[in-house]
C-alpha positions, -999 to +999 in steps of 0.1 A: -053-543-296-039-577-285-054-609-290-056-617-252-068-581-247-098-587-273-101-623-254-114-611-220-133-582-233-156-606-248-154-633-217-162-597-201-191-587-219-203-624-220-199-620-179-222-586-181-248-610-202-244-644-181-247-625-145-283-608-153-294-634-178-289-658-143-303-637-120-332-628-143-334-663-149-337-661-189-316-686-204-324-676-239-302-644-232-276-669-223-270-675-257-265-644-268-234-644-240-224-677-250-216-661-288-193-638-270-180-664-247-169-688-279-161-658-303-123-663-296-118-693-303-136-694-333-114-662-344-083-679-333-078-649-307-077-674-278-044-695-280-026-718-251-002-702-227+034-697-245+046-726-229+025-744-249+008-766-223-028-777-230-050-759-205-072-788-190-084-774-160-100-742-181-112-768-210-129-791-182-147-766-163-157-750-194-173-781-207-187-790-175-202-757-171-221-755-206-233-791-195-254-770-168-264-742-193-274-763-214-297-780-183-306-748-176-316-739-213-341-770-213-349-765-181-355-730-174-365-738-138-338-751-124-321-733-098-294-754-098-281-758-134-288-717-133-266-712-106-243-743-112-232-727-144-229-693-132-203-708-106-184-733-125-181-705-160-167-679-136-144-706-127-134-716-160-129-680-167-105-673-139-086-706-143-080-696-183-072-661-171-046-676-156-027-685-183 
């Protein structure tokens, strides 16, 4: 399996865990999903685009999404943080998949 497919598989697994975690307001389940979300980065499966350009939009959106996630983790009743995380995380995934 190619590295891009492994990356997309890990992100898909993360999304399948993030969605129920957000719907059921279980931020600690999100930690499991975050493991799968970050796994491609630490294994070297995730690479920058073939042109060598740094995906600034993807990186920026991912950092913003995880700031929302940290707020949601420490303030579980924060609906703004919970749904803000999911929406921005999906935008980050879309911008990363377009590379």
